VODO-740430 format. One record per atom (N, C-alpha, C): residue in one letter; x, y, z. Coordinates in pm, whole numbers, plus 50000, padded with zeros to 5 digits. Layout:
N
AXYZ;...
//
This chain:
389
M924080500390613;M923160501490726;M922610487890766;K922210480090661;K921660466790687;K922700457990757;K923970458890712;K925030451090774;K925240454990920;T925130468090947;T925280472991084;T924200467291174;I922970467291126;I921850461991204;I922040447091231;I922470439691128;I922700425391145;I923810422891247;A924890430691236;A926020429091329;A925590431991472;L924800442691491;L924320445991625;L923430434891678;G922560429591591;G921690418691634;G922470406491677;M923530403091602;M924360391691638;M925080394091770;Q925530406591791;Q926210409991916;Q925280407992035;L924060412592023;L923090410992132;L922740396292153;L922660388792042;L922360374492053;L923460367292127;F924710370092090;F925830363592157;F925890367492305;A925600380092335;A925580384592475;A924520376892553;S923350374992491;S922260367792557;S922630353292582;V923250346692483;V923650332792498;V924720331492607;A925690340692605;A926760340292705;A926200341992844;L925240350792859;L924640353292990;L923920340993040;A923170334492951;A922360323092991;A923200311293036;S924430310192986;S925270298693017;S926380301893116;N926320313393179;N927410317993265;N926860320993404;P927230312993505;P926630314993638;P926970328393701;Y928150333793672;Y928500346693730;Y927660357893668;R927490357393538;R926640367393473;R925180365693513;E924760353393531;E923410351193580;E923230357593718;A924260356293803;A924200362393936;A924120377593925;A924900383293834;A924860397893814;A923480402193767;Q922920394993672;Q921610398593619;Q920530397493727;R920600386893805;R919580385093908;R919660396194012;F920890399594053;F920980409894157;F920680423694101;A921070426493979;A920710439393918;A919200440693911;G918520429893876;G917070430093875;G916480432494012;S917110426994114;S916650429294251;S916770443894289;E917890450094252;E918090464294282;E917060472994211;M916790469894085;M915820477894010;M914400475794061;A914130464094116;A912800461494171;A912560469294300;R913570469894387;R913370476894514;R913630491994502;F914410495794402;F914690509894377;F914300512994232;P913020515194205;P912550516594066;P913180528293991;E913660538394064;E914360549594001;E915770550294059;A916730553893975;A918130553094014;A918480562194131;W917770573294148;W918070582094262;W917760575194395;Q916950564494390;Q916610557194512;Q917690547194554;L918630544294463;L919730535394500;L920400540294627;D920920530794705;D921550534294833;D920530540494929;H919260536894910;H918170541694996;H918000556794989;G918210562494870;G918090576894852;G916690581894881;K916610593194948;K915320599094986;K914920610594894;R915840615394813;R915550626694724;R916490626094604;L916150633394500;L917000634094382;L918360639894422;F919430632994384;F920740636794437;F921830631194346;F922860639194320;F924030635094242;F925030628694336;G924610618394406;G925410612494511;G926420602294460;Y927510600894533;Y928550591694488;Y928100577294490;A927260573694588;A926810559794596;A925860556494482;Q924990565994446;Q924150563994328;Q925020562394204;G926120569694200;G927050568294089;G927640554394079;V927980548494194;V928510534794195;V927460525194138;G926220526594187;G925160517894139;G924880519593992;C924910532093945;C924640534693803;C925780529693714;C927010530593761;C928120524793685;C927910509893666;A927410503193771;A927140488893760;A926050486093657;M925010494493655;M923930492393557;M924420494793415;L925310504293397;L925870506393263;L926720494493219;E927420488393313;E928170476393279;E927240464893244;M926090464193312;M925090454093275;M924600456293133;W924350468593097;W923910471992961;W924950467592858;K926210470492886;K927270466892791;K927440451692781;A927240444792893;A927450430292894;A926300422692828;T925080427892842;T923900420492795;T923270426292670;G923500439192645;G922800445892536;G921380449692569;E920950447292694;E919570450392733;E919450465292765;R918610471792691;R918480486292696;R917930491292830;K917220482892903;K916580487393027;K917610492493128;Y918790486793128;Y919810491093223;Y920310505093188;Y920530507493061;Y920940520793018;Y919850530993048;E918620527893017;E917510537293037;E917320540693184;Y917580531193270;Y917510533393415;Y918460544593455;V919650544393398;V920670554493429;V920370567593357;E919980566793232;E919740578893154;E918620587393215;E917580580993264;E916490588593325;E917000596593444;W917880590593521;W918480597393636;W919320609293589;G920210606993494;G921060617693446;G920290628893381;D919300625393302;D918510635493231;D917730644193328;T917270638293438;T916520645793539;T917430654793620;L918630650193648;L919560657593735;L920230669493667;I920400668693537;I921220678493466;I920360685993366;D920360699393377;D919510707193287;D920250710193156;A919600717493069;A920140719792934;A921460727492936;N921720734893043;N922960742593054;N924100734693118;G923820722193154;G924830714093220;G924890716193370;T923890723093424;T923840725493569;T923370712793639;I924100708593740;I923800696393814;I922950699893937;W921840693293951;W920900695994060;W921580694594196;K921480705294275;K921970705794413;K923500704794426;Y924210705894315;Y925670705494320;Y926210719394349;E927180720294440;E927820732894473;E929340731294461;M929910737494360;M931360736394341;M932120741194464;A931610751694528;A932320757794640;A932490748394759;D931770737194759;D931970727394866;D933280719794849;Y933820719794729;Y935050712594698;Y935070698794764;N934130690694719;N933880677494776;N934150666994668;L935150658494688;L935490648394588;L934360638494565;D933510636594665;D932410627094648;D931520630694529;F931380643594502;F930500647794393;F931060644394255;I932340641294248;I932940638294118;I932540624294070;N932330615094163;N932170601094124;N931040598794025;S929900605294046;S928780602993954;S929050608493815;G930060616993803;G930440621693670;G930890610493578;K931270599093635;K931720587793553;K930620582893458;V929370583893499;V928290578693414;V928020587993296;L928470600393304;L928130610293202;L928830607593069;F929970600793073;F930670597692947;F929780589192856;D929190578792912;D928340570092831;D927050577092789;L926500585292878;L925280592592841;L925570602392728;Y926700608892734;Y927070618492628;Y927310611192496;R928020600192501;R928310592792378;R927020587292316;E926110582792400;E924890576392348;E923870586592298;T923720597692370;T922670607492335;T923180618792247;K924490621292250;K925090632892181;K924560646092238;D924000645592358;D923450657592421;D924570665192491;G924810677492447;G925920685392498;G925830688792645;K924650687292704;K924540690892846;K925410681792933;Y925590669392889;Y926420660292968;Y927890664092960;K928330668692845;K929710673492833;K929900686092917;K928920694892917;K929010706992998;K929120703493146;A928350693693190;A928400689593330;A929770683693364;M930320675693274;M931660670393296;M932690681593303;D932540691593219;D933450703093221;D933410710093356;V932230711093414;V932090717393545;V932870709493650;L932770696293645;L933470688093743;L934990689093726;V935440689793602;V936880691693578;V937320705393628;R936460715393611;R936770728693660;R936900728493812;Q936030720993879;Q936160719694025;Q937540714394061;L937940703593993;L939230697594027;L940400706793996;S940260715293896;S941330724693864;S941510735193973;R940440737494049;R940470747494156;R940500741194295;H940420728194301;H940250720994428;H941450723294520;P941220725494649;P942340726994743;P943220714494743;R944520716594762;R945470705494755;R946480706194869;T947100694694894;T948230694494985;T949420701494918;L950460703394993;L951630710194938;L952240702594820;E952090689394820;E952620681194711;E951660680194592;G950440685494609;G949490685294499;G948390675094509;G948220668794625;G947150659194644;G945830666094679;F944750661394619;F943440667394648;F943050665394794;W942610676294860;W941940674594988;W940670666494964;H940300658295061;H939100650195042;H937870659095028;K937750668795113;K936680678795106;K937220691595169;L936580702695136;L936970715295198;L936820714695349;V935820707295397;V935600706395542;V936580696795608;Y937400689795528;Y938450681095581;Y939800685995528;P940260697595576;P941460703895518;P942720695595538;H943600696195438;H944930689995441;H944880674695444;Q943720668895418;Q943560654395432;Q943320647495297;M944030636395277;M943730627295166;M943170614395225;W942040610095172;W941410597495212;W941490587895094;L941650575095122;L941660565195014;L940390566094931;D939260568794996;D937980569894927;D938060579594809;G938760590594832;G938810601294732;G939500597294603;L940420587594612;L941080583094489;L940080576494396;Y939150568994451;Y938110562794367;Y937150573394315;M936810582994398;M935800592794359;M936250601494242;A937510605394239;A937930615694144;A938900610994036;S939860602494070;S940960600093976;S940570592593849;P939740582093855;P939330575793728;P938550585293638;F937700593593697;F936980603593618;F937960613093549;L938920617993626;L939870627793573;L940680621693458;A941130609393478;A941930602793374;A941110599993249;R939850595793268;R939020592893151;R938730605693072;Y938450616493143;Y938240629193074;Y939480632792993;G940640631193055;G941880634292985;G942080625792861;A941730612792872;A941920603692760;A940930606492647;E939690609592681;E938650611092579;E938610624992517;F939130634992588;F939030648692537;F940390655292518;G941440647292504;G942740652592467;G943400661292571;R943330657092699;R943970664592808;R944950655392881;P946120652792825;P947080643992892;P947540649293027;D947440662393048;D947830667893178;D946930662593289;L945680659793256;L944760654493357;L945090639993391;I945550632493293;I946000618793320;I947210619193413;D948140628193386;D949310629693472;D948890633193614;D947910641893627;D947440646093759;D946810634193833;A946040626193761;A945420614393823;A946480604893876;V947520602593798;V948610593793842;V949290599593965;K949480612693965;K950140619294078;K949360617294207;Q948030617194199;Q947220615294319;Q947530601894384;F947640591494303;F947960578294358;F949350578094419;R950280584394352;R951660584294401;R951750590994538;I951100602494552;I951150609694680;I950450601794789;C949280596494757;C948520589094857;C949250576394899;H949830569394804;H950600557394837;H951750560694931;E952460571294900;E953630574994980;E953260577295126;H952070582595150;H951720586695286;H950770577195359;T950180567595290;T949230558695359;T949650544095358;Y950640540495277;Y951040526395267;Y951820521995390;D951510509895437;D952200504095552;D952940491595506;A954250492095506;A955050481095454;A954940468495539;R954670469995666;R954590458295755;R953430449195717;T952270455195689;T951080447295659;T950810446095509;G951370455195430;G951030455795288;G949720462795262;L949150469095365;L947850475795355;L948020490995354;Y946890497795348;Y946870512395343;Y945980517795455;Y946500527795528;Y945670534495627;Y944560542395558;H943460544195627;H942290550695569;H942610564695518;A943430572195590;A943640586195552;A944970591395605;W945320602995554;W946550609995593;W946240624695609;D946670630395721;D946520644595749;D947900651195736;E948060658895632;E949340665595608;E949730674595726;S948740681095786;S949020690495895;S949280683496027;K948910670696037;K949060662796160;K948350669296278;S947300676796248;S946580684096353;S945320676996401;Q944830667296324;Q943620660196365;Q943910650896482;R942910649096567;R943090640296683;R943360625896639;W942850622196521;W943070608496474;W944440606496410;A945160617196383;A946400616296305;A947590612296392;N948380603096342;N949640599596406;N950530612096408;P951050616096524;P951800628696531;P953080628696448;E953580616996412;E954810616296332;E954520614696183;T953540606296150;T953290603196008;T952040609995953;G951110613796040;G949850619695995;G948800609595954;T949110596595961;T948140586495918;T947080583996025;S945920579495979;S944880575096070;S945310561696131;P944670557496242;P945230546296318;P944880532296271;N943910530696179;N943470517196144;N943290515195994;F943150502495960;F942950498395820;F941480494995801;W940710504895756;W939280502595734;W939100494995603;G938350484195609;G938190475595493;G937730482795368;R936620490095377;R936080496095256;R937020506495197;S937750513595278;S938660523595221;S939710516795133;I940160504995175;I941120497495094;I940430492294968;G939150488594980;G938400484794862;G938270496094762;W938000508194811;W937940519894721;W939270521594648;W940360520894722;W941690522694664;W941980512094556;F941660499594588;F941910488494496;F941090490294367;M939810493794381;M938970496094263;M939470507994183;A939880518494252;A940380530394182;A941570526894094;L942460518694145;L943650514994068;L943290507193942;V942430497093955;V942120488993836;V941280496793736;D940510506593784;D939690514493693;D940500525293621;V941370532093693;V942100543293632;V943010538593519;L943500526393530;L944420521293428;L943750519393293;D942430519193290;D941720518493161;D942030530593073;Y942480541393135;Y942660554093063;Y944100558793061;I945020550193103;I946440553693106;I947160544893004;S947800550992910;S948400543692799;S949560534992845;E949870524892765;E950940515492797;E952290522392813;D952490533392741;D953790540092745;D953850551492847;H952810553092927;H952840563693028;H953830560193137;S954590569993180;S955670567593277;S955160562793412;G953900565693445;G953370561793574;G952620548593575;R952400542793458;R951560530793451;R952140518993531;A953420516293512;A954050504993580;A953990506693731;E954110518993776;E954050521793919;E952680517893975;L951610521593907;L950270518193955;L950020503293949;V950500496793845;V950380482193838;V951110475793956;G952240481393993;G952970476494109;G952180477794238;Y951440488694254;Y950580490194372;Y949530479094374;I948940476194258;I947940465594249;I948550452194288;Q949710449394236;Q950350436494263;Q950690434994411;G951150445794473;G951470445094615;G950250442594700;L949160449494670;L947940447694748;L947330433994722;A947380429394598;A946850416194566;A947590405194642;E948870407294664;E949650397594741;E949310398094890;A949000409994941;A948780411695084;A947400407095130;L946380409695052;L945000407995099;L944580393695132;P945040383395061;P944550369895093;P944800365595237;K945860370495299;K946140366395436;K945090371595535;Y944300381395492;Y943260386995579;Y941860382095541;Q941750373995436;Q940470368395393;Q940150356295480;D938920355395532;D938600344195621;D938310331495541;K938050320595612;K937870307595547;K936670307395453;D935700316395478;D934520317095392;D934730326095270;G935840333295269;G936120342095155;G935810356695180;L935520360395304;L935100373995337;L936220381895403;W936160395095384;W937050404195456;W936250411795561;Y936970417495659;Y936340422995779;Y936330438295780;Q935470443595866;Q935320458095878;Q936670464795906;V937380460096006;V938780464196027;V939600452595973;I940190454495859;I940580443295774;I941710434695829;D942590440495910;D943760432995956;D943550426096090;Q942350427396148;Q942100421696280;Q940840412996281;P940760402996194;P939530395096185;P939200387296312;Q940200384296392;Q939960376396513;Q939590384896634;R939700397996623;R939470406496739;R937990407096773;E937680406496900;E936290406396945;E935550418896897;G934380416796842;G933560427796792;G933690430096643;N934780425396583;N934960427096439;N934070417196364;F933800419796237;F932830411596164;F933090412396013;P932650402095939;P932730402695793;P931810413595741;E932270420995641;E931500432395590;E931390431195438;A930200434595387;A929900431895246;A930690440695150;S930780453795177;S931340462695074;S932820460095050;V933600457795155;V935020454995131;V935160442095052;T934280432395078;T934380419595009;T933980420694863;T932900427994833;T932500429494693;T933500437994616;Q934020448294680;Q934970456994612;Q936270449694579;C936750441694673;C937970434094647;C937710422994545;M936540416894551;M936180406794450;M936260412894310;Y935650424494294;Y935680431394165;Y937110434594123;A937880440394213;A939230444894178;A940130433094141;Y940050422294218;Y940840410494184;Y940460405094046;A939150403494023;A938700397693896;A939120406293778;K938970419393791;K939350428293681;K940860428493661;A941600428493771;A943070428693760;A943580416193690;V942960404793717;V943330392493647;V942980393593499;N941760398093470;N941330399293331;N942200408693250;K942710419093314;K943550428893245;K945020424893240;G945370414193311;G946750409693310;G947660416793408;Y947090423993504;Y947920431193602;Y948490421793707;I947770410993736;I948200401193835;I948050387193775;A948670377493839;A948690363793786;A947290357593784;P947030348693689;P945710342193681;P945310334793808;E946300330393887;E945990323094009;E945160331394107;Y945250344594097;Y944500353094190;Y943000352994162;R942590347594049;R941150346294023;R940470338294134;A941190328694191;A940630320394297;A940240328794419;V940950339694443;V940610348494555;V939250354994532;A939010359694410;A937720365694376;A936600355394379;E936870343394329;E935850332894330;E935480328994473;K936480328494560;K936220325294700;K935350336094764;A935610348694732;A934780359694783;A933350358394733;F933190355194606;F931850353294549;F931090342394624;R931740331194647;R931070320194719;R930720324394861;G931620331394928;G931350335595064;G930210345495074;L930170354894983;L929080364694982;L927740357694966;N927670348194875;N926400341494850;N926020331694959;A927010325895026;A926720316395132;A926410323095265;K927050334495292;K926980340395426;K926250353795433;L926280361795328;L925740375295337;L924560377795243;M924250368595155;M923140370295062;M921890363295116;K920770370395110;K919500365095160;K918510363995045;E917820352895038;E916770350794937;E915440355894990;N914740363794911;N913470369494952;N912300361894890;A911150362994955;A909960355694911;A909520359694771;D909800372094732;D909370376894600;D910360373394489;G911390365694523;G912360361594423;G913570370594412;T913560381894481;T914720390794480;T915730386194584;Q916890392494580;Q917940389594676;Q918300402094755;T918770400094877;T919230410894964;T920660408295006;L921510418294990;L922890417395037;L922960423995174;T923340416395275;T923320421095413;T924720425495459;R924760431095580;R926000434795648;R926840444695568;C926180455195521;C926870465895449;C927060477695544;C928270482495558;C928520494295640;C927900506495572;Q927080513695649;Q926370525195591;Q927310536695559;V928220539695650;V929120550995630;V930350548995718;G931450554895678;G932650554795760;G933490566895725;G934030573495825;G934810585495797;G935690589195915;L936200601295910;L937100606196014;L936770620796043;G936940624696171;G936630638396208;G935150641296202;G934810653796175;G933410657696164;G932730658996300;K931410660296296;K930600661596418;K929440651796411;P929330642696509;P930270640096618;P931600634796565;Y932630636996643;Y933980634396596;Y934250619396584;R934800615296470;R935150601296444;R936660599796454;D937090591996551;D938520591596585;D939310580796512;G938650572896428;G939370562696353;G939820550696434;S939310549396555;S939690538096639;S938990525296593;F939490513996639;F938840501196612;F937400501696659;E937180507196778;E935830507896834;E934910516596749;Y935460527196690;Y934630535496603;Y934140527496483;Y935050520996414;Y934670513996291;Y933670502796317;I933890494896420;I932960483696444;I931620488596499;G931580501296543;G930330506796595;G929470513596490;E929970514896366;E929170521296262;E927980512496223;K926920519096177;K925670512096145;K925840503296022;M925190491696028;M925110482695913;M923710483495854;R923600480695726;R922290479995662;R922360470695542;D921210467695486;D921130459095369;D921180467395241;N921670461295135;N921560466794999;N922100480994986;D923250483195045;D923950495895029;D924660495694894;A924490506194815;A925040506394679;A926560505494675;K927200509194785;K928660508294790;K929120493794794;A928190484794824;A928450470394819;A927780463894699;T926540467994670;T925790461194564;T926340464294425;G926750476794402;G927320480194272;G928570471994241;P929550471594333;P930730463294308;P930410448394298;Y929370443794367;Y928980429694353;Y928590426794209;I927730435294153;I927300433394014;I928500433993919;M929330444193936;M930490445593847;M931500434293866;G931640429693990;G932550418494016;G932060405693952;C930760403293958;C930200391393892;C930430391993742;L930240403793684;L930470405293540;L931930402693504;E932860407493587;E934270404893560;E934590389993573;L934030383393673;L934240369093688;L933650361293571;G932620366893512;G931960360293400;G932640361993266;K933720369793262;K934400372193134;K935320360593097;
//
């Protein structure tokens, strides 16, 4: 026991020393502190107005858990645990969650439950994860087996959905002895790649409508008409995250690494001189388009992690470093109270619905921007930590 305590103490000491001498980790710590100062409770992340098992809060909480692991500072873990403990009752019931909505967005916050379950040994977190897996087992699918993004978006796969559900599904499979779930997660990427990848640009369309009935859908291919930056960021992050739970000998692993390598090769040509990517990623020079924070932080994270994991060549680290410099020079604001604000974050982006979103260039550049959106701030923190490794 004494040896264990000494070892833990040394681990925390080394983490503290590494943080103090590492500018990227210092940046992560400073911005995580800024988020906790303006959003004292985790449900407030992403400007939350009420207690909610939201996907954006999940992104922010995943970042805080990574801060805890990197620094050993318990405050980051406790920030997340308080949220999870409040949201989930003793029976594993998730506050305001409705399985019948069949909404992939609700799966994303399930990612934080693995660490809460391991740390607390509280069975309610496992029960909640079981519920989310049960949703996916019943979730509506395309004819090939791809998850619909939501019940209200029938026959559609969105790049966003791969990040929301597939890493969770694969991790559950890896940690609880369900290899079939890992296979299913890999299948989701394969189907989505087949229908959204554009060989001319090396990019991915935001979504695909199997039925080709949506007004935004190409009548021949079913794809949406544009390359939305953040959707590609979601896809890129999903790929580097899901591979954490796919064994070296899995038949689909090399295929997913290939997707990462292809995208890593394509994206630098769309990065501007400051290191930023744009709202509509392939048209940076078009009037009305602009650099956007979330696509830039998400790609920064994915590049840095892909390099660290050996999926892409070490030279690609420079792409992530350039993004880091651009974010801090152009989109980061220093506040009088010592905190930082990340600006130019797209609040939301989607297709269909009411009012109808047609996926046009004009639609995407017309969406509202705001500061400190968790879909940008969470990946910024995680990207800084990856750069600091």
